[in-house]
SEZAVO-408993 format. One line per field, with one value per residue (C-alpha): residue in one letter; residue number from 1; x, y, z. Coordinates in Angstrom, 2 decimals, always signed. Each point is the difference from the previous one (the first is absolute). Layout:
BEGIN
aa	A	...
i	NUM	...
c1	X	...
c2	Y	...
c3	Z	...
REM end
This chain:
BEGIN
aa	M	R	S	A	I	W	S	G	T	L	D	I	W	T	G	C	A	I	L	L	N	M	E	N	R	A	R	S	V	P	A	S	A	F	A	R	G	L	R	V	S	G	M	A	T	G	M	A	G	A	T	F	G	A	L	A	G	Q	L	I	R	G	Q	G	A	D	L	G	R	A	A	L	T	P	A	N	A	L	R	V	A	G	G	L	S	A	L	R	G	A	A	M	K	L	G	Q	M	L	S	M	D	S	G	L	A	L	P	A	E	F	S	A	P	L	A	Q	L	Q	A	N	A	P	A	M	P	P	A	Q	L	K	K	V	L	T	Q	A	W	G	A	D	W	P	R	R	F	R	R	F	D	V	R	P	L	A	A	A	S	I	G	Q	V	H	R	A	V	T	Q	D	G	R	D	L	A	I	K	V	Q	F	P	G	I	A	R	S	I	D	S	D	I	A	T	L	G	R	L	M	R	L	P	G	V	L	P	R	D	V	D	I	T	P	F	L	A	A	A	R	A	Q	L	H	D	E	A	D	Y	A	R	E	A	R	A	L	A	H	F	R	Q	A	L	G	Y	D	F	I	V	P	K	V	W	D	D	L	T	T	P	Q	V	L	A	M	D	F	V	E	S	Q	P	I	D	S	L	V	A	Q	P	Q	A	T	R	D	A	A	M	E	Q	L	T	A	L	T	L	R	E	L	F	E	L	G	Q	M	Q	T	D	P	N	F	A	N	Y	R	L	A	P	D	G	R	I	V	L	L	D	F	G	A	T	R	D	V	A	L	E	D	A	Q	N	Y	R	A	L	L	R	A	I	L	A	E	N	R	D	S	M	A	D	L	M	A	Q	I	G	Y	F	R	G	D	V	P	P	D	R	R	A	L	I	L	D	L	A	E	K	A	S	A	P	L	R	Q	Q	A	P	Y	D	F	G	N	A	T	L	V	E	D	I	L	R	E	G	Q	E	L	G	Q	A	R	D	F	W	H	V	P	P	A	E	M	L	F	L	H	R	K	I	A	G	M	Y	L	L	G	Q	R	L	R	A	R	V	A	L	R	P	L	L	E	P	Y	A
i	1	2	3	4	5	6	7	8	9	10	11	12	13	14	15	16	17	18	19	20	21	22	23	24	25	26	27	28	29	30	31	32	33	34	35	36	37	38	39	40	41	42	43	44	45	46	47	48	49	50	51	52	53	54	55	56	57	58	59	60	61	62	63	64	65	66	67	68	69	70	71	72	73	74	75	76	77	78	79	80	81	82	83	84	85	86	87	88	89	90	91	92	93	94	95	96	97	98	99	100	101	102	103	104	105	106	107	108	109	110	111	112	113	114	115	116	117	118	119	120	121	122	123	124	125	126	127	128	129	130	131	132	133	134	135	136	137	138	139	140	141	142	143	144	145	146	147	148	149	150	151	152	153	154	155	156	157	158	159	160	161	162	163	164	165	166	167	168	169	170	171	172	173	174	175	176	177	178	179	180	181	182	183	184	185	186	187	188	189	190	191	192	193	194	195	196	197	198	199	200	201	202	203	204	205	206	207	208	209	210	211	212	213	214	215	216	217	218	219	220	221	222	223	224	225	226	227	228	229	230	231	232	233	234	235	236	237	238	239	240	241	242	243	244	245	246	247	248	249	250	251	252	253	254	255	256	257	258	259	260	261	262	263	264	265	266	267	268	269	270	271	272	273	274	275	276	277	278	279	280	281	282	283	284	285	286	287	288	289	290	291	292	293	294	295	296	297	298	299	300	301	302	303	304	305	306	307	308	309	310	311	312	313	314	315	316	317	318	319	320	321	322	323	324	325	326	327	328	329	330	331	332	333	334	335	336	337	338	339	340	341	342	343	344	345	346	347	348	349	350	351	352	353	354	355	356	357	358	359	360	361	362	363	364	365	366	367	368	369	370	371	372	373	374	375	376	377	378	379	380	381	382	383	384	385	386	387	388	389	390	391	392	393	394	395	396	397	398	399	400	401	402	403	404	405	406	407	408	409	410	411	412	413	414	415	416	417	418	419	420	421	422	423	424	425	426	427	428	429	430	431	432	433	434	435	436	437	438	439	440	441	442	443	444	445	446	447	448	449	450	451	452	453
c1	-9.52	-3.51	-1.45	-2.01	-3.56	-2.97	-3.27	-3.29	-1.91	+1.99	+1.27	+2.85	+2.15	-0.06	+3.12	+2.04	+1.82	+1.96	+0.98	+2.36	+3.09	-1.43	-0.81	+3.60	+1.25	-2.66	+0.23	-2.89	+0.09	+0.19	-3.20	+0.06	+2.17	+1.32	+1.13	+1.59	+1.71	+1.52	+1.47	+1.58	+1.30	+1.62	+1.70	+1.25	+1.36	+1.77	+1.47	+1.23	+1.65	+1.70	+1.12	+1.60	+1.61	+1.49	+1.23	+1.70	+1.65	+1.32	+1.55	+1.53	+1.60	+1.40	-2.23	-1.73	-3.59	-2.30	-3.65	-1.28	+2.15	-0.99	-3.74	-0.19	+1.18	-1.37	-0.95	-2.14	-1.49	-1.01	-1.47	-2.07	-1.04	-1.17	-1.99	-1.64	-0.88	-1.85	-1.93	-0.87	-2.04	+1.46	+3.08	+0.93	-0.87	+2.17	+2.90	-0.58	-0.04	+3.26	+1.59	-0.85	+2.74	+2.94	+2.36	-1.04	-1.73	+1.36	+3.19	-0.49	+0.96	-2.93	-2.59	+0.64	-1.69	-2.97	-0.42	-0.76	-3.20	-1.70	-0.16	+0.08	-3.41	-1.44	-3.68	-2.53	-1.39	-3.40	-1.73	+1.00	-1.00	-3.46	-0.48	+0.94	-2.37	-2.85	+0.40	+0.01	-2.77	-1.99	-0.08	-1.73	+2.63	+1.02	-3.44	+1.02	+2.80	+0.32	+3.61	+2.46	+3.69	+1.39	+3.63	+0.70	+1.37	+2.22	+0.58	+1.48	+0.26	-3.66	-1.89	-0.15	-1.81	-2.24	-1.69	-3.73	-2.97	-3.41	-3.29	-0.80	+3.26	+2.32	+3.67	+1.47	+3.17	-0.91	+2.44	-0.45	+1.54	+1.80	-2.04	+0.77	+2.28	-1.92	-0.46	+3.62	+1.60	+0.31	+1.30	+2.39	+1.47	+0.41	+1.64	+2.32	+0.88	+1.23	+1.95	+1.71	+0.93	+1.91	+3.58	+2.23	-2.68	-0.19	+2.03	-1.56	-0.62	-1.88	-3.67	-2.15	-3.27	-1.07	+0.88	-2.07	-2.93	+0.12	+0.27	-3.02	-2.10	+1.09	-0.76	-3.49	-0.59	+1.29	-2.15	-3.14	-1.05	-2.88	+2.64	+1.94	-3.20	-0.37	+3.62	-0.63	-3.04	+1.94	+2.87	-2.36	-1.84	+3.11	+2.03	-2.79	+1.04	+3.76	+0.30	-2.21	-1.13	-2.34	-3.61	-1.15	-3.21	-1.69	-2.38	+2.91	+2.33	+0.32	+2.70	+1.77	-0.86	+0.54	-1.67	+1.36	-0.13	+2.56	+2.04	+1.72	+3.60	+3.64	+2.78	+1.56	+3.23	-1.51	+0.93	+3.65	-0.49	-1.64	+1.78	+1.98	-2.58	-2.79	+2.04	+0.94	-3.60	-1.21	+2.71	-0.65	-3.70	+0.67	+2.49	-2.52	-2.63	+2.28	+0.48	-3.72	-0.77	+2.40	-0.86	-3.56	-2.11	+0.76	+0.32	+2.85	+0.05	+3.22	+0.56	+2.08	+0.10	+0.32	-3.04	-2.16	+0.63	-1.21	-0.50	-3.45	-0.47	-0.72	+3.39	-1.29	+1.56	-2.19	+0.37	-0.67	+0.04	-0.93	+0.21	+3.22	-1.52	+0.97	-1.39	+2.61	-0.24	+0.10	+2.95	+1.98	-0.71	+1.12	+3.22	+0.84	-0.86	+2.47	+2.62	-0.55	+0.65	+3.21	+1.14	-0.61	+1.73	+2.92	-0.40	+1.82	-0.76	-3.72	+0.11	+1.59	-2.61	-2.91	+1.40	+0.41	-3.58	-1.35	+1.97	+2.92	+2.34	-0.14	+0.97	+3.02	+1.65	+3.65	+0.89	+2.10	-2.82	-2.52	+2.27	+0.17	-3.81	-0.20	+2.63	-2.08	-3.17	+1.67	+1.27	-3.36	-1.82	+2.42	-2.33	-2.74	+2.09	+0.99	-2.03	+1.08	-1.73	+1.29	+1.09	-1.36	+1.27	+3.67	-0.01	+1.61	-1.42	-1.63	+3.08	+2.24	-2.20	-0.19	+3.75	+0.86	-2.64	+1.30	+1.92	-3.30	-1.24	+3.13	-0.36	-2.61	+0.31	-1.76	-2.65	-3.54	-3.25	-1.16	-3.66	-2.28	-1.26	+3.55	+0.60	-3.14	+0.84	+3.52	-1.35	-2.17	+2.86	+2.43	-2.61	-0.48	+3.76	+0.33	-2.90	+1.70	+3.17	-1.91	-1.60	+3.31	-1.93	+1.35	-1.96	+0.74	-0.93	+0.59	-2.75	-2.44	+1.09	+0.24	-3.76	-0.24	+3.01
c2	+340.83	+0.73	-2.20	-2.80	-0.21	-2.25	+1.90	-1.58	+2.44	-0.67	-3.05	-1.02	-0.95	+3.35	+1.01	-3.04	+1.87	+1.96	-3.25	-1.25	+0.96	-1.63	-3.18	-0.14	+0.08	-2.36	-3.75	-2.46	-2.38	-3.66	-1.39	-3.67	-2.66	-0.92	+3.56	+0.43	-3.38	+1.02	+3.15	-2.00	-2.62	+2.78	+1.26	-3.48	-0.51	+3.36	-0.71	-3.43	+1.41	+2.80	-2.41	-2.46	+2.90	+1.22	-3.52	-0.17	+3.35	-1.29	-3.01	+2.09	+2.28	-3.04	+0.42	-2.84	-0.49	+1.49	-0.57	+2.17	+2.99	-0.47	-0.08	+2.82	+2.85	+3.54	-0.75	-2.95	+2.07	+2.70	-2.71	-1.35	+3.49	+0.94	-3.19	+0.31	+3.64	-1.00	-2.72	+2.15	-1.74	-2.91	-0.14	+3.62	-0.12	-3.09	+1.88	+2.85	-2.47	-1.56	+3.44	+0.61	-2.10	+2.36	-2.85	-2.65	-2.21	+1.40	+1.97	+3.75	+0.19	-2.29	+1.36	+3.72	-0.02	-1.83	+2.83	+2.34	-1.96	+2.03	+3.11	-1.28	-1.57	+0.98	+0.93	-2.06	+1.57	+1.78	-2.76	-2.57	+2.38	+0.45	-3.76	-0.42	+2.76	-1.34	-3.43	+1.54	+2.60	-0.87	+1.54	+3.21	+0.88	+3.33	+1.40	-0.17	+2.54	+3.63	-0.73	-2.85	+0.74	-2.58	+0.58	-1.73	+1.89	-3.01	-3.58	-2.82	-3.79	-0.84	+2.94	+3.71	+3.01	+2.51	+3.18	+0.33	+2.16	-1.66	+1.53	+0.75	+1.95	-2.43	+0.56	-3.50	-1.99	-3.21	-2.89	-2.42	-3.46	-1.31	-2.72	-3.62	+0.85	-1.83	-3.24	+0.03	+0.08	-3.75	-0.76	+2.99	-1.02	-3.61	+1.03	+2.52	-2.58	-2.24	+2.92	+0.64	-3.68	+0.13	-1.28	+2.65	+2.51	-1.19	-2.62	-3.46	-0.23	+3.30	-0.78	+2.75	-1.89	+1.85	+3.34	-0.78	-1.15	+3.25	+2.02	-1.80	+0.72	+3.64	+0.54	-1.48	+2.47	+2.95	-0.93	+0.09	+3.64	-0.76	-1.06	+3.20	+1.97	-1.65	+0.86	+3.64	+0.11	-1.62	+2.50	+2.95	-0.86	-0.89	+3.08	+2.55	+3.59	-0.63	-1.07	+0.27	-3.38	+0.23	-1.07	-3.00	+0.21	-3.40	+0.72	+0.10	-2.50	-3.58	-2.64	+1.51	+3.70	+2.14	+3.42	+2.45	+3.71	+1.97	+1.98	+3.18	-0.31	+0.44	-2.59	-0.66	+1.35	+3.49	-0.12	+0.35	+3.75	+0.29	+0.98	-2.65	-0.29	-0.72	-2.72	-1.52	-0.07	-1.73	-2.67	-0.57	-0.45	-2.55	-1.90	-0.14	-1.25	-2.85	-1.09	+0.26	-2.14	-2.71	-0.07	+1.37	-0.02	-3.57	+1.17	+1.65	+1.78	-1.51	+2.07	+3.06	+1.47	+3.77	+0.44	-1.60	+2.94	+3.46	+3.35	+1.59	+3.82	-0.06	-1.64	-3.50	-3.03	-1.87	-3.79	-1.80	-3.55	-2.62	-2.93	-1.20	+0.05	-3.13	-1.43	-0.14	-3.26	+0.36	-2.41	+2.07	+3.21	-1.66	-1.25	+3.45	+1.56	-2.41	+0.78	+3.71	-0.49	-1.90	+2.72	+2.82	-1.98	-0.84	-3.67	-1.72	-3.56	+0.70	+1.77	-3.09	-2.38	+2.18	+0.70	-3.74	-0.56	+2.71	-1.27	+2.38	-2.94	-3.78	-2.31	-1.36	+3.39	-0.21	+1.98	+2.56	+0.82	+0.07	+2.50	+2.12	+0.11	+1.02	+2.70	+1.42	-0.16	+1.86	+2.67	+0.35	+0.37	+2.54	+2.97	-1.71	+0.01	+3.66	+2.52	+2.95	+0.76	-2.12	+2.13	-1.91	+2.59	-0.36	-3.75	-2.62	-3.02	-1.69	+0.41	-1.30	-3.05	-0.88	+0.36	-2.05	-2.59	-0.78	-2.95	-1.63	+0.08	-1.69	-3.22	-1.85	-3.10	+1.84	+1.92	-0.40	+1.79	+1.74	-0.26	+2.23	+1.78	+1.05	+1.24	+2.15	+1.46	+0.85	+1.53	+2.32	+0.87	+0.65	+2.16	+2.08	+0.42	+1.18	+2.42	+1.41	+0.37	+1.76	+2.43	+0.52	-0.58	-0.26	-2.32	-1.45	-3.64	-1.62	+1.97	-1.20	-3.64	-0.34	-0.12	-3.09	-1.74
c3	+0.71	+1.26	+2.69	-1.57	+1.37	-0.57	+0.51	+1.00	-2.23	-3.19	-1.85	+2.27	-2.95	-1.83	+1.90	-1.00	-2.76	+2.58	+1.69	-2.71	+1.96	+3.09	-1.96	-1.18	+3.57	+1.35	-0.32	+0.09	+2.91	-1.15	+1.49	-1.02	+1.62	-3.47	-0.81	+3.42	-0.27	-3.33	+1.58	+2.83	-2.44	-1.97	+3.17	+0.82	-3.54	+0.08	+3.42	-1.08	-3.11	+1.92	+2.72	-2.39	-1.84	+3.27	+0.77	-3.39	+0.70	+3.32	-1.71	-2.79	+2.59	+1.79	+3.03	+1.78	-1.15	+2.64	-0.90	+2.85	-0.99	-3.63	+0.78	+2.55	-2.21	-0.26	-3.62	+1.07	+2.82	-2.50	-2.26	+2.90	+1.14	-3.49	-0.40	+3.42	-0.67	-3.18	+1.83	+3.03	+2.66	+1.95	-2.21	+0.59	+3.70	+0.49	-1.55	+2.44	+2.91	-1.15	-0.01	+3.67	+1.53	-0.72	-0.81	+2.50	-2.59	-3.28	-0.68	-0.22	-3.68	-0.82	+2.43	-0.74	-3.45	+1.51	+2.50	-2.92	-0.67	+2.74	-2.15	-3.57	-0.61	-3.41	-0.16	-1.93	-3.20	+0.09	-1.96	+2.59	+2.80	-1.55	-0.14	+3.67	+1.16	-2.13	+1.57	+3.49	-0.34	-3.12	-3.47	+1.14	+2.61	-1.67	+0.92	+3.67	-0.51	-0.97	-0.94	+0.09	-0.60	-2.39	+0.83	+3.34	+2.97	+0.70	-1.18	+2.08	-0.09	+0.64	-1.47	-0.77	+1.49	-1.81	+1.16	-0.62	+1.00	+0.41	-1.08	+3.64	+0.38	+1.78	-0.89	-0.05	-0.54	-1.84	+0.31	-2.90	+0.05	-3.07	-1.78	+0.75	+2.93	+2.73	-1.94	-1.21	+3.45	+0.58	-3.49	+0.06	+3.34	-1.13	-3.27	+1.66	+2.62	-2.79	-1.45	+3.35	+0.18	-3.29	+0.50	+1.52	+1.01	+3.60	+1.85	-0.22	+3.76	+0.24	+0.61	-1.50	+0.47	+3.20	-1.60	-3.10	+2.13	+2.00	-3.21	-1.46	+3.11	+0.10	-3.66	+0.30	+2.84	-2.03	-2.98	+2.16	-0.01	+2.36	+2.55	-0.60	+0.53	+3.43	+0.84	-0.96	+2.24	+2.87	-0.18	-0.55	+3.20	+2.04	-0.91	+0.30	-0.69	+0.31	-3.65	-3.07	-1.36	-3.02	+0.42	-2.07	-2.05	+0.00	-2.88	-2.47	+1.69	-1.23	+0.49	-3.06	+0.33	+3.10	+0.27	+2.59	+0.72	-1.96	+2.52	-1.14	+1.10	-0.87	-0.11	+3.40	-1.52	+0.23	+3.68	-1.00	-0.34	+3.43	+3.24	+1.86	+2.77	-2.52	-1.69	+3.34	+1.18	-3.17	+0.19	+3.69	-0.73	-2.76	+2.16	+2.84	-2.47	-1.14	+3.63	+0.66	-3.04	+1.15	+3.70	+0.33	-3.15	-1.07	-3.62	-1.87	-3.34	-1.32	-3.16	+0.99	-3.51	+0.44	-2.28	+2.70	+2.34	-0.93	+1.72	+0.25	+0.00	+3.75	+0.66	+0.74	-1.66	-2.50	-0.03	-3.29	-1.41	+2.57	-2.41	+1.64	+3.48	+1.89	+3.21	+2.76	+1.93	+3.77	+0.19	-2.51	+1.91	+3.24	-1.61	-1.33	+3.37	+1.65	-2.65	+0.57	+3.73	-0.75	-2.44	+2.47	+2.76	-2.36	+0.95	-2.88	+1.12	+0.24	-3.37	-1.56	+1.42	-1.08	-3.46	-0.58	+1.19	-2.31	-3.01	-0.55	-0.48	-0.28	+2.79	-1.91	-0.53	+1.14	+3.15	-1.90	-2.42	+2.83	+1.76	-3.16	-0.25	+3.66	-0.54	-2.84	+2.11	+2.86	-2.38	-1.75	+3.33	+1.51	-0.79	+2.03	+3.16	+0.12	+1.99	-2.13	-3.30	-2.86	-2.97	-3.00	-2.49	+0.90	+0.67	-2.24	+1.82	-3.00	-2.16	+2.80	+0.64	-3.69	-0.42	+3.08	-0.81	-3.49	+1.39	+0.99	-3.57	-1.33	+2.03	-2.06	+2.20	+2.81	-1.89	+1.19	-0.75	+3.19	+1.09	-2.04	+3.13	+0.81	-3.53	+0.07	+3.41	-1.09	-3.16	+2.10	+2.38	-2.86	-1.74	+3.14	+0.35	-3.61	+0.47	+3.10	-2.04	-2.79	+2.47	+1.84	+3.21	+3.53	+2.27	+3.43	-0.63	+3.39	+1.79	-2.70	+0.39	+3.77	+0.69	-2.23	+1.58
REM end
């Protein structure tokens, strides 16, 4: 199908006939609290029905009734994932955050479908897009553009991105926020908090209040495109020529619309066809950037989606999407620096003390389970201690950790929701590991870490 374009010199709606297929795939974003509440209520009703059906099946088969096992099923996870995807915004982002823990807060069979939310956001229809842009720029906004591509380049939980060319020739990427997202955050979080507290979803003694508060704060930050513009400017200045960070154009940027330079580039996956040395250098550069974010810059872009890293024609890496940028508190950086020293020194006692302080496990965890968590931590950090290049392409570390950590997810009595800062950091680290695996890179990690320890 031809690319759909709105032109500033023609009626911008004359091309809508070719958008019928796009309209069928797109879904309007529920903007009112009432409409969003109905969607969540529908999820809750569906979950309750499926849960009681599973309980009945357990009894018929002569099994003991287990409310937790009945509630946390893949079918319920798919039901939740589908509902959150339709809502987008805070609801969808919270589902993504819940999928970060790799089994520490939710069993893998429940969190895995939530992880798919990262890539499955439907776009909003053109009519809704027009309304959003008119509210942001005024009714005559098409006159400011030579062309505006209706079909988005990408759609995520908070908004979608379009390519446009202004009358003065600027080639831009325009990030447009879904309507009603910012004002729905508090009500969405409160409603989803009630959903998570349904009987059997989480153990009764698991306190999700701090997690929900952190999620609410993070989502308000992500919905503020003016804040993201400042983060882009900060990273653009700090990283200089080493990376390409798009320039922000203030004349078209509002709290709900972010205008940036469009940068010609290829997916980071295009490096797979490059020589080993090129792949290694790119992965080393991104690993060094992650460490610099944590220990030097005081800010970290915590969304390691592969789509946020691209390759420019001159070989430099393009960094995109700074909505998930989080400030790194000095105390947190110091704690992780101390933990890094303990890991490199293989000091298990110091690792245990620091991991407890950071929030990897609760104080009442039995010694045998505490030992299991430490065993997993030592295994996961083994690549950091070796001087030789770590071969990401031939490693099975993630699979091994998930397999050996399944026992942790089965003991509901000792579940806890880790601090949000820890979840975001681990999300970034896991994303970097998976990118290294995708690129089949070989990187000596210890020499990169030692200066920070």
